[in-house]
C-alpha positions in Angstrom: 0.0 0.0 0.0 1.4 3.4 -1.0 2.0 6.1 1.6 -0.6 8.3 0.0 -3.3 5.6 0.0 -2.5 4.8 3.7 -2.8 8.4 4.7 -6.1 8.8 2.9 -7.3 5.6 4.5 -6.6 6.9 8.0 -8.3 10.2 7.3 -11.4 8.6 5.7 -11.8 6.0 8.5 -11.6 8.7 11.1 -14.2 10.8 9.2 -16.6 7.8 9.0 -16.1 7.0 12.7 -17.2 10.6 13.7 -20.1 10.5 11.3 -21.3 7.1 12.7 -20.9 8.2 16.3 -22.8 11.5 16.0 -25.2 11.4 19.0 -28.9 12.0 19.0 -29.1 14.5 21.8 -32.9 15.0 21.6 -32.4 18.7 20.9 -34.8 20.7 18.8 -34.8 24.0 17.0 -31.8 26.1 16.2 -29.1 24.1 18.0 -30.1 20.8 16.3 -30.0 22.6 13.0 -26.6 24.1 13.7 -25.1 20.8 14.7 -26.5 19.1 11.7 -25.3 21.7 9.2 -21.8 21.6 10.8 -21.7 17.8 10.6 -22.6 18.0 6.9 -19.8 20.5 6.2 -17.4 18.3 8.1 -18.6 15.2 6.1 -18.0 17.0 2.8 -14.5 18.2 3.8 -13.1 15.4 5.9 -9.8 15.8 7.8 -7.0 17.7 6.2 -3.8 16.0 5.0 -0.4 17.5 4.4 -1.4 18.0 0.8 -3.6 20.9 2.0 -1.5 24.1 2.0 -2.8 25.3 5.4 -1.8 21.9 6.9 1.4 21.3 4.9 3.7 20.9 7.9 1.2 19.3 10.4 0.2 15.7 10.1 -3.1 15.1 12.0 -3.0 11.3 11.7 -1.6 10.7 15.2 -4.6 12.6 16.6 -7.0 10.5 14.6 -5.2 7.2 15.3 -5.7 7.8 19.0 -9.3 6.7 18.5 -10.5 8.9 21.4 -14.1 8.9 22.6 -16.0 12.0 23.4 -15.6 12.5 27.2 -18.7 12.1 29.3 -19.3 14.2 32.4 -16.5 12.9 34.7 -16.7 11.7 38.3 -14.4 14.1 40.1 -13.1 11.3 42.3 -12.1 13.5 45.2 -10.9 16.4 43.1 -11.8 19.4 45.1 -11.2 23.1 45.0 -8.0 22.6 47.0 -6.8 20.2 44.2 -7.5 22.8 41.6 -5.4 25.3 43.5 -2.2 23.8 42.0 -3.4 25.1 38.6 -3.8 28.6 39.9 -1.6 31.2 38.2 0.6 33.0 40.7 -0.5 36.6 41.3 -3.8 36.1 39.5 -6.8 36.6 41.8 -10.3 36.9 40.4 -13.2 34.9 39.0 -12.6 31.3 38.1 -14.7 29.0 35.9 -13.6 25.4 35.9 -14.4 22.7 33.3 -13.3 19.1 33.6 -13.0 17.0 30.5 -15.1 19.7 28.7 -17.9 19.8 31.3 -18.7 22.6 33.7 -17.7 21.8 37.3 -19.5 24.4 39.5 -18.2 22.8 42.7 -14.6 23.7 41.6 -15.4 27.1 40.3 -15.2 30.4 42.1 -17.5 33.1 40.7 -17.3 36.2 42.8 -19.9 39.0 42.7 -20.1 40.4 39.2 -21.3 43.9 38.2 -25.0 44.1 37.6 -25.9 42.9 34.1 -22.9 40.7 33.5 -23.7 37.1 32.4 -21.0 34.5 33.2 -21.3 30.7 33.3 -21.8 27.5 31.3 -22.5 27.9 27.6 -24.4 24.6 27.6 -26.8 25.9 30.2 -27.5 29.0 28.1 -27.9 26.9 25.0 -30.5 24.7 26.8 -32.5 27.8 27.7 -32.4 29.2 24.1 -30.5 32.3 25.0 -31.1 34.9 22.3 -27.5 36.2 22.6 -26.1 32.8 22.1 -28.3 32.1 19.1 -27.4 35.5 17.6 -23.6 35.1 17.9 -22.6 31.4 18.2 -20.7 30.2 15.1 -21.2 33.4 13.3 -17.6 34.5 13.0 -15.1 31.7 13.0 -16.8 29.9 10.2 -16.5 33.0 8.0 -13.0 34.0 8.7 -11.0 30.9 9.9 -13.0 27.8 8.9 -11.4 24.4 9.4 -12.8 20.9 9.6 -12.0 20.9 13.3 -14.2 24.0 13.8 -17.1 22.2 12.1 -16.4 19.1 14.2 -16.4 21.2 17.4 -19.8 22.7 16.5 -21.3 19.3 15.7 -20.1 17.7 18.9 -20.0 20.8 21.1 -20.2 19.9 24.8 -19.7 23.0 26.9 -17.5 26.0 27.6 -17.7 29.5 28.9 -20.3 32.1 28.1 -19.4 35.7 29.0 -21.5 38.8 28.2 -20.4 42.1 29.5 -22.8 44.9 28.7 -21.9 48.4 27.6 -19.8 50.5 29.9 -19.0 47.9 32.5 -15.5 47.4 33.7 -14.6 44.1 35.4 -11.6 44.9 37.7 -10.6 41.3 38.5 -9.3 39.0 35.8 -11.5 36.1 34.6 -9.8 32.7 34.7 -11.2 30.0 32.5 -9.6 26.7 33.5 -10.1 23.7 31.2 -8.8 20.7 33.1 -8.3 17.3 31.5 -8.6 14.3 33.8 -7.9 11.5 31.4 -8.9 8.0 32.6 -8.8 6.7 29.0 -8.3 8.1 25.5 -10.9 10.9 25.6 -11.6 14.0 23.6 -13.3 17.3 24.6 -15.0 19.7 22.2 -14.8 23.0 24.2 -16.6 26.1 23.0 -16.3 29.6 24.4 -18.4 32.6 23.4 -17.3 36.1 24.8 -19.4 39.2 24.1 -17.9 42.5 25.2 -20.1 45.6 25.0 -19.1 49.1 24.0 -16.7 50.9 26.4 -16.4 47.8 28.6 -13.1 46.5 30.0 -12.1 42.9 30.6 -9.1 40.7 31.2 -9.5 37.1 30.3 -7.2 34.1 30.8 -8.0 30.9 28.9 -6.0 28.1 30.5 -5.6 24.4 29.5 -4.0 21.8 31.8 -4.1 18.2 32.8 -4.1 16.3 36.1 -1.6 13.8 34.8 0.3 12.8 31.7 -1.8 10.8 29.3 -2.9 10.9 25.7 -6.1 12.7 25.0 -7.5 15.3 22.5 -8.7 18.8 23.1 -10.5 20.6 20.3 -11.4 24.1 21.3 -13.0 27.1 19.6 -13.2 30.6 21.1 -15.2 33.5 19.6 -14.7 37.0 21.0 -16.9 39.9 19.9 -15.7 43.4 21.1 -17.9 46.4 20.9 -16.9 50.1 20.2 -14.2 51.6 22.3 -13.9 48.5 24.5 -10.6 47.3 26.0 -9.9 43.5 26.1 -6.8 41.7 27.1 -6.8 37.9 26.3 -4.2 35.4 27.3 -4.3 31.7 26.2 -2.1 29.4 28.3 -1.7 25.9 26.9 -0.1 23.5 29.4 -1.6 20.2 28.3 0.0 16.8 29.0 3.1 16.2 26.8 1.2 13.2 25.4 -1.9 15.2 24.5 -3.2 16.7 21.2 -4.5 20.3 21.2 -6.3 21.9 18.2 -7.6 25.4 18.9 -9.3 28.2 16.9 -9.7 31.7 18.2 -11.7 34.3 16.3 -11.9 38.0 17.4 -14.4 40.4 15.8 -13.8 44.1 16.6 -15.8 47.3 16.1 -14.3 50.8 15.9 -11.9 52.4 18.5 -11.2 49.0 20.2 -7.9 48.1 21.9 -7.5 44.4 21.9 -4.4 42.3 22.8 -4.0 38.5 22.8 -1.0 36.6 24.1 -0.7 32.9 23.3 1.7 30.6 25.3 2.4 27.0 24.4 4.3 24.7 26.7 2.5 21.3 26.6 1.1 19.0 24.0 2.5 16.5 21.6 0.9 18.0 18.6 -0.5 21.5 18.9 -2.2 23.6 16.2 -3.5 27.1 16.9 -5.4 29.2 14.4 -5.9 32.8 15.6 -7.7 35.4 13.5 -8.7 39.0 14.2 -10.9 41.1 12.1 -10.7 44.9 12.5 -14.2 45.7 11.4 -14.1 49.4 12.3 -11.7 52.4 12.2 -9.1 53.3 14.8 -8.5 49.9 16.2 -5.3 48.7 17.9 -4.9 45.0 17.7 -2.0 43.0 19.1 -1.4 39.2 18.7 1.7 37.8 20.4 2.9 34.2 21.0 5.6 32.2 22.7 6.3 28.5 22.6 8.8 26.5 24.6 9.0 22.9 23.5 11.3 19.9 23.6 11.4 16.2 22.9 9.2 15.4 19.9 6.7 18.1 20.5 5.2 19.9 17.5 3.6 23.4 17.7 2.0 25.0 14.6 0.7 28.6 14.9 -1.4 30.1 12.1 -2.4 33.8 12.5 -4.4 36.3 10.4 -4.8 40.0 11.0 -7.5 41.4 8.8 -7.6 45.2 8.2 -11.2 45.3 7.0 -11.4 49.0 7.7 -8.9 51.9 7.4 -6.9 53.7 10.1 -6.1 50.6 12.2 -2.8 49.4 13.7 -1.8 45.8 14.2 1.2 44.4 16.1 2.5 40.9 16.2 5.5 39.1 17.7 5.9 35.3 17.8 8.9 33.6 19.4 9.8 29.9 19.8 12.5 28.1 21.8 13.0 24.5 20.7 15.1 21.7 22.0 15.8 18.0 21.0 13.7 17.0 18.0 10.9 19.6 18.6 9.4 21.3 15.6 7.8 24.7 15.4 5.7 26.1 12.5 4.5 29.7 12.1 2.3 31.1 9.3 1.2 34.7 9.7 -0.9 36.7 7.3 -1.9 40.4 7.3 -4.7 41.4 5.0 -5.2 45.1 4.1 -8.5 45.4 2.3 -8.8 47.7 -0.7 
């Protein structure tokens, strides 16, 4: 069997496995339709191979050959708030929302008093209650600007994640810490989805943090959509500290209106194979957008960063610095694009 046929066979078998395992969740209405449409898009595309230009240097077959199963809501088995403390970020004090294997863990979370009007909690709970804001914004940005088969897979199999809505003019003084903790008891996968809506003139600091209780192979497929209103200020940090045996595929999409100041800092330390796709659309004038990244890897780790800064409107400034430190046989990939529209 030729190498190309073997590659195609692995990708096709994985595609068929996901299609056959698509659950009947008993949902109705808009969410059912969204899942089904995303599944059909995924079925038409399948998984990318290294023959696809955007995936030329990252072979996803090891992720698919893991044969992971979508993680059910885990038994915490004694994991308590004190146990989560070891994943605290020194000097970071504020609101903390914890998810274990992709499912919200309220008993491990620490949600302090928020300003009036702020909505903060489990995305799945707001989906179940047919939140108008979730219906209006979920999956409206990333599929247009940074579509990948993994985004469609995430939407089809979406489990849970964070939902944050900060109305106009509200400043949240304390940082918001979103901790996505993997507690792998077998080869599992989590499809994490975050939706962040920041109103005009609001100010927020957000930390998106991925970690594991112990070293084991598993797969995290996350999508974060951030919508920033006029004259708002947002600082976003993504800290990836997965198990060195884990696989991490993430897509982050930022949609900005005029006069916004937005900064994003992406740090990669863990993971066996990591692929980050980060895109920012400057949809109004006088925006300042910063996207920085740092990866420190060793052994046989592989980290692939793809970024896109889209100057969709005039009079905007974008800044970007990505730096990697590699040891042993580690591999780093960077692909950065800047679009300046006519």
